[in-house]
C-alpha positions as CSV (number, residue, x, y, z in Angstrom):
1,X,54.4,91.3,122.9
2,X,56.4,90.9,119.7
3,X,59.1,93.3,121.1
4,X,59.4,91.2,124.3
5,X,59.8,88.0,122.4
6,X,62.5,89.5,120.2
7,X,64.4,90.6,123.3
8,X,64.1,87.1,124.8
9,X,65.4,85.5,121.6
10,X,68.3,87.9,121.5
11,X,69.3,87.1,125.1
12,X,69.1,83.4,124.5
13,X,71.3,83.8,121.4
14,X,73.8,85.8,123.4
15,X,73.9,83.1,126.1
16,X,74.3,80.4,123.4
17,X,77.3,82.2,122.0
18,X,79.0,82.4,125.4
19,X,78.1,78.8,126.2
20,X,79.6,77.5,122.9
21,X,83.0,79.0,123.6
22,X,85.6,76.2,123.9
23,X,88.9,75.9,125.8
24,X,91.7,74.0,124.1
25,X,94.6,72.6,126.1
26,X,98.3,72.5,125.3
27,X,101.0,70.7,127.5
28,X,104.5,69.4,127.1
29,X,103.1,65.9,127.7
30,X,100.6,66.3,124.8
31,X,100.5,65.0,121.3
32,X,99.4,66.9,118.1
33,X,97.8,63.7,116.8
34,X,95.1,64.4,119.4
35,X,92.1,66.0,117.8
36,X,90.9,69.5,118.8
37,X,87.9,67.9,120.4
38,X,90.0,65.5,122.4
39,X,92.3,68.4,123.5
40,X,89.4,70.5,124.8
41,X,87.8,70.8,128.2
42,X,86.6,73.2,130.9
43,X,89.5,72.2,133.2
44,X,92.7,71.6,131.3
45,X,94.4,70.1,134.3
46,X,92.3,66.9,133.9
47,X,92.3,66.7,130.1
48,X,94.3,63.6,129.3
49,X,94.8,64.3,125.6
50,X,96.1,67.8,125.1
51,X,97.9,69.2,122.1
52,X,101.8,69.2,122.3
53,X,102.4,72.6,120.6
54,X,100.8,76.0,120.5
55,X,101.6,76.6,116.8
56,X,101.6,74.6,113.6
57,X,98.9,73.1,111.4
58,X,97.9,70.6,114.1
59,X,98.8,72.7,117.2
60,X,96.4,74.2,119.8
61,X,96.1,77.7,118.4
62,X,94.6,76.6,115.1
63,X,91.7,74.9,116.9
64,X,90.4,78.2,118.3
65,X,87.5,80.2,116.9
66,X,85.9,83.4,118.0
67,X,85.4,83.4,121.8
68,X,87.6,80.4,122.4
69,X,90.6,80.0,124.7
70,X,93.9,78.1,124.3
71,X,95.4,77.4,127.7
72,X,99.0,76.4,128.0
73,X,100.5,74.3,130.8
74,X,103.8,74.9,132.6
75,X,106.9,74.6,130.5
76,X,109.2,76.0,127.8
77,X,108.0,75.6,124.3
78,X,110.6,75.5,121.5
79,X,108.4,77.2,118.9
80,X,107.1,80.5,117.6
81,X,103.6,81.4,116.5
82,X,103.3,82.9,113.0
83,X,100.0,83.7,111.3
84,X,101.7,82.8,108.0
85,X,102.4,79.2,109.0
86,X,99.6,78.5,111.6
87,X,96.1,78.7,110.2
88,X,94.7,81.2,112.7
89,X,91.1,82.2,112.7
90,X,89.9,85.6,113.8
91,X,88.0,86.6,116.9
92,X,85.3,89.2,116.9
93,X,84.1,92.1,119.0
94,X,83.0,90.6,122.3
95,X,84.4,87.2,121.3
96,X,88.2,87.5,121.5
97,X,90.4,84.5,121.0
98,X,92.7,84.2,124.1
99,X,96.1,82.4,124.3
100,X,97.0,82.2,127.9
101,X,99.1,80.4,130.5
102,X,97.4,78.1,133.0
103,X,96.9,79.7,136.4
104,X,100.0,79.4,138.4
105,X,102.1,78.1,135.5
106,X,105.3,79.7,134.0
107,X,105.1,79.4,130.2
108,X,107.9,80.5,127.9
109,X,108.1,80.4,124.1
110,X,111.7,80.0,123.0
111,X,112.0,79.1,119.4
112,X,115.3,77.5,118.2
113,X,115.7,80.0,115.3
114,X,113.9,82.3,113.0
115,X,113.5,86.1,113.5
116,X,110.1,86.5,115.2
117,X,108.5,84.7,118.2
118,X,104.9,85.7,117.8
119,X,103.6,87.4,114.6
120,X,100.1,88.6,114.1
121,X,100.0,89.7,110.5
122,X,98.1,89.3,107.3
123,X,94.8,90.6,108.8
124,X,94.6,88.9,112.2
125,X,91.9,90.4,114.5
126,X,90.7,90.1,118.1
127,X,93.4,88.0,119.8
128,X,94.8,88.3,123.3
129,X,98.1,86.8,124.5
130,X,98.1,86.6,128.3
131,X,101.0,85.5,130.4
132,X,103.0,83.7,127.7
133,X,106.7,84.8,128.2
134,X,109.1,85.2,125.3
135,X,112.8,84.3,125.3
136,X,114.6,85.3,122.1
137,X,118.1,84.0,122.9
138,X,118.2,81.6,120.0
139,X,116.8,83.9,117.3
140,X,118.8,84.6,114.1
141,X,117.4,87.0,111.6
142,X,120.5,87.6,109.4
143,X,120.0,91.1,108.1
144,X,116.4,91.2,109.3
145,X,115.3,92.5,112.7
146,X,114.4,89.9,115.3
147,X,111.2,90.7,117.2
148,X,109.5,89.2,120.2
149,X,105.9,90.2,119.2
150,X,105.1,91.7,115.9
151,X,101.8,93.1,114.4
152,X,101.3,94.7,111.1
153,X,99.0,97.5,109.8
154,X,96.5,95.0,108.5
155,X,95.8,93.5,112.0
156,X,93.6,95.0,114.7
157,X,92.3,94.5,118.2
158,X,95.4,92.6,119.5
159,X,96.2,92.7,123.2
160,X,99.6,91.6,124.6
161,X,99.6,91.5,128.4
162,X,101.1,90.3,131.6
163,X,104.3,88.8,130.2
164,X,108.0,89.2,130.0
165,X,110.2,89.5,126.8
166,X,113.9,88.9,127.4
167,X,117.1,88.0,125.8
168,X,116.2,89.3,122.3
169,X,119.1,88.5,120.1
170,X,120.2,88.2,116.5
171,X,122.8,85.4,116.7
172,X,125.3,85.7,113.8
173,X,123.1,88.3,112.1
174,X,123.6,92.0,111.4
175,X,120.0,93.1,112.0
176,X,118.8,94.6,115.2
177,X,116.5,93.1,117.8
178,X,113.3,94.4,119.4
179,X,110.9,93.3,122.1
180,X,107.8,94.7,120.5
181,X,107.6,95.8,116.9
182,X,104.9,96.7,114.5
183,X,101.7,98.7,113.9
184,X,98.0,98.1,113.6
185,X,94.7,99.4,114.9
186,X,93.6,99.1,118.5
187,X,96.8,97.4,119.6
188,X,97.3,97.3,123.4
189,X,100.6,96.4,125.1
190,X,99.7,96.1,128.8
191,X,102.0,95.2,131.8
192,X,104.8,93.8,129.6
193,X,108.4,93.8,130.7
194,X,111.1,94.0,128.1
195,X,114.3,93.0,129.7
196,X,117.1,93.8,127.3
197,X,117.5,93.4,123.6
198,X,121.0,92.0,123.9
199,X,122.7,88.9,122.8
200,X,123.8,85.8,124.8
201,X,127.2,87.3,125.5
202,X,125.9,90.5,127.1
203,X,126.7,92.9,124.3
204,X,123.8,95.2,123.7
205,X,122.5,95.4,120.2
206,X,121.0,98.5,118.6
207,X,117.4,97.4,118.7
208,X,114.6,99.3,120.6
209,X,112.7,97.7,123.4
210,X,109.3,98.7,121.8
211,X,109.1,100.0,118.3
212,X,105.8,101.2,116.9
213,X,106.5,101.6,113.3
214,X,105.2,101.3,109.7
215,X,102.0,103.1,108.8
216,X,98.2,103.3,109.4
217,X,98.4,102.8,113.2
218,X,95.4,104.0,115.1
219,X,94.9,103.8,118.8
220,X,98.1,102.0,119.7
221,X,98.5,101.9,123.5
222,X,101.5,101.0,125.6
223,X,100.7,101.0,129.3
224,X,101.7,99.8,132.7
225,X,104.9,98.3,131.3
226,X,108.6,98.1,132.4
227,X,111.2,98.7,129.8
228,X,114.9,98.5,130.5
229,X,118.4,97.5,129.4
230,X,117.9,97.7,125.6
231,X,120.4,98.7,123.0
232,X,118.2,101.4,121.5
233,X,115.2,103.5,122.5
234,X,112.9,102.3,125.3
235,X,109.5,103.1,123.6
236,X,109.5,104.7,120.2
237,X,106.9,105.5,117.5
238,X,108.3,106.4,114.1
239,X,106.3,106.3,110.9
240,X,108.5,106.4,107.8
241,X,105.5,106.1,105.5
242,X,103.4,108.9,104.0
243,X,100.2,108.2,105.9
244,X,99.6,109.4,109.5
245,X,99.4,107.5,112.7
246,X,96.6,108.6,115.1
247,X,95.8,108.3,118.7
248,X,99.1,106.9,120.2
249,X,99.0,106.6,124.0
250,X,102.1,105.9,126.1
251,X,101.1,105.9,129.8
252,X,102.0,104.6,133.2
253,X,105.3,103.0,132.1
254,X,108.7,102.8,133.7
255,X,111.7,103.2,131.3
256,X,115.3,103.2,132.4
257,X,118.8,102.1,131.4
258,X,118.1,102.0,127.7
259,X,120.4,103.1,124.8
260,X,123.0,100.6,126.0
261,X,124.6,99.7,122.7
262,X,128.1,101.1,121.8
263,X,128.0,104.9,121.3
264,X,124.3,105.0,121.7
265,X,122.6,108.1,123.2
266,X,119.0,106.9,122.8
267,X,116.0,108.4,124.5
268,X,113.8,106.7,127.0
269,X,110.6,107.6,125.0
270,X,110.8,109.1,121.5
271,X,107.8,110.0,119.3
272,X,108.6,111.2,115.8
273,X,107.4,111.5,112.2
274,X,103.7,111.6,111.3
275,X,102.3,110.9,114.8
276,X,99.2,113.0,115.6
277,X,96.7,113.5,118.4
278,X,98.6,111.3,120.9
279,X,99.3,111.3,124.7
280,X,102.5,110.6,126.7
281,X,101.6,110.7,130.4
282,X,102.3,109.3,133.9
283,X,105.6,107.7,132.8
284,X,108.7,107.4,134.9
285,X,111.8,107.9,132.8
286,X,115.3,107.8,134.3
287,X,119.0,106.9,134.0
288,X,119.1,106.8,130.2
289,X,122.2,108.0,128.2
290,X,120.0,110.1,125.8
291,X,117.0,112.3,126.4
292,X,114.2,111.4,128.7
293,X,111.3,112.1,126.4
294,X,111.6,113.6,122.8
295,X,108.8,114.6,120.4
296,X,109.6,115.7,116.9
297,X,109.3,114.9,113.2
298,X,107.5,115.7,110.1
299,X,103.7,116.1,110.6
300,X,104.0,115.3,114.3
301,X,101.2,117.4,115.8
302,X,99.0,117.7,118.8
303,X,100.9,115.5,121.2
304,X,100.4,115.9,125.0
305,X,103.3,115.3,127.3
306,X,101.8,115.3,130.8
307,X,102.5,114.3,134.4
308,X,105.8,112.5,133.6
309,X,108.8,112.3,136.0
310,X,112.1,112.5,134.1
311,X,115.3,112.1,136.1
312,X,119.1,111.8,135.5
313,X,119.1,111.4,131.7
314,X,122.1,112.2,129.6
315,X,120.4,114.7,127.3
316,X,117.5,117.1,127.9
317,X,114.8,115.7,130.2
318,X,112.2,116.7,127.6
319,X,113.1,117.8,124.1
320,X,110.6,119.2,121.6
321,X,111.4,119.5,117.9
322,X,114.8,117.8,118.6
323,X,115.8,117.1,115.0
324,X,113.1,118.6,112.8
325,X,109.4,119.6,113.0
326,X,106.9,119.4,115.9
327,X,103.7,121.4,115.9
328,X,101.4,122.2,118.8
329,X,103.1,120.0,121.4
330,X,101.8,120.5,124.9
331,X,104.1,119.9,127.9
332,X,102.4,120.2,131.3
333,X,102.7,119.0,134.9
334,X,106.1,117.2,134.4
335,X,108.9,116.9,136.9
336,X,112.3,117.3,135.2
337,X,115.2,116.8,137.6
338,X,119.0,116.4,137.3
339,X,119.2,115.7,133.6
340,X,121.9,117.0,131.2
341,X,119.5,119.9,130.5
342,X,115.9,120.7,131.5
343,X,113.2,121.3,128.8
344,X,114.6,122.2,125.4
345,X,112.4,123.6,122.6
346,X,114.5,123.4,119.4
347,X,114.3,125.8,116.5
348,X,112.1,123.4,114.4
349,X,109.3,123.3,116.9
350,X,106.3,125.5,116.4
351,X,103.5,126.4,118.8
352,X,104.8,124.5,121.8
353,X,102.9,125.1,125.0
354,X,104.5,124.6,128.4
355,X,102.8,125.1,131.7
356,X,103.1,124.0,135.4
357,X,106.3,122.0,134.9
358,X,108.8,121.6,137.8
359,X,112.4,121.8,136.4
360,X,115.1,121.5,139.0
361,X,118.9,121.3,139.1
362,X,119.5,122.6,135.6
363,X,121.5,125.8,134.8
364,X,118.7,127.0,132.5
365,X,115.4,125.3,133.3
366,X,113.9,125.9,129.8
367,X,115.8,126.7,126.6
368,X,113.4,128.1,124.0
369,X,114.5,128.3,120.4
370,X,111.2,127.4,119.0
371,X,108.6,129.5,117.1
372,X,105.4,130.7,118.8
373,X,106.2,129.0,122.1
374,X,104.2,129.6,125.3
375,X,106.3,128.9,128.4
376,X,103.8,129.3,131.3
377,X,104.7,128.6,134.9
378,X,108.0,126.9,135.7
379,X,108.7,125.7,139.3
380,X,112.4,125.5,140.0
381,X,112.3,124.0,143.5
382,X,113.5,120.5,144.6
383,X,110.6,118.1,144.1
384,X,111.7,116.1,147.2
385,X,111.7,112.6,145.9
386,X,112.1,110.1,148.7
387,X,115.3,108.6,147.3
388,X,115.8,109.1,143.5
389,X,119.2,107.6,143.5
390,X,117.8,104.3,144.8
391,X,114.8,104.5,142.4
392,X,112.2,105.7,144.9
393,X,110.4,108.5,143.2
394,X,107.6,109.0,145.7
395,X,107.2,112.6,146.8
396,X,108.0,113.5,150.4
397,X,105.5,115.5,152.5
398,X,106.0,119.1,151.6
399,X,107.0,118.6,148.0
400,X,106.2,121.6,145.8
401,X,104.9,119.2,143.2
402,X,101.9,118.0,145.4
403,X,98.5,119.4,144.6
404,X,99.7,121.9,142.0
405,X,99.6,122.0,138.3
406,X,97.1,122.1,135.4
407,X,93.8,120.2,135.8
408,X,93.9,117.6,133.0
409,X,90.9,115.5,134.2
410,X,89.1,116.4,130.9
411,X,92.1,115.1,128.9
412,X,92.6,111.6,130.3
């Protein structure tokens, strides 16, 4: 009987926690003099006293506690959200704080200056940003990099999803610009489009679309995203510190037309320096001036490159150990077609394993200068894309890439 009563009490407490979650409302018609209580309601469309801004000491975001939601009505908001200037609380496991657009609305944050639009740093945990677009056309970071969304290695369990980042600029500055930048633990970038890190005059700057950097990153995921027309690399992970980043996953993304700055030969996807036990799979990488996918760098080990389609890139479709080390990199089930070169294993790579890759329209499908490489099966037939030149990479009936390859069901 005691056990049953304890279970009932736990269920009631769980229901109470869910019931106590509050939704706070932000609208361009609001006023920050309205209290958090006055700006709350289950249906923000009928709340008459919303907050005016998302950020700031009296804006909507500072109202939220674990499990709460901040809903933003249609409009362009001339502000950024910085944990250093807005007193943000943390969510918790099962009680994430969500900043989201109202259903059917188009919401854009476009600050008039500064160098970051959204910054989750200084130990911010369990936040989700859902559908809040970012326009960086007015940013000015001077010598600092301008960034659309930034996280640091002290933050964790942050999800950025279902939004577009465009016009990332550094007006009058000498620093680069990035759509996504930072590090952290359990960071997920999901269904995000980064549409050009270029300035207002159309000149592409050197910044990367998505840059996973710094140190102590664990389980950083970039998925289902569309990355294009950036000055630098499309999606890159590069740890310049002495600690290791673990569990990086880059999957189900479309990356094209990056490396657009002057004299740039940047890759679509590049993973380098102190990245371990990661996966790069199911990505479509095409029409980039540099390589399609590269994996290299000091202490970069045990990275799987699987099931990617890599087409019409200016350097090798896939490069392993491109500039320096790369240990135990596995390359399987990829389609590599019509690049400057096929799959290149450079002399710094050790223990690279290739198998069941289709490599077509290259003079030498695989160039192996690595140490202890295993090359496996290479198919050299036309993969029969429907219309690659027009961006249709579906496979035609009879393609030699259908129902072949290594079974990776135990891997992902």
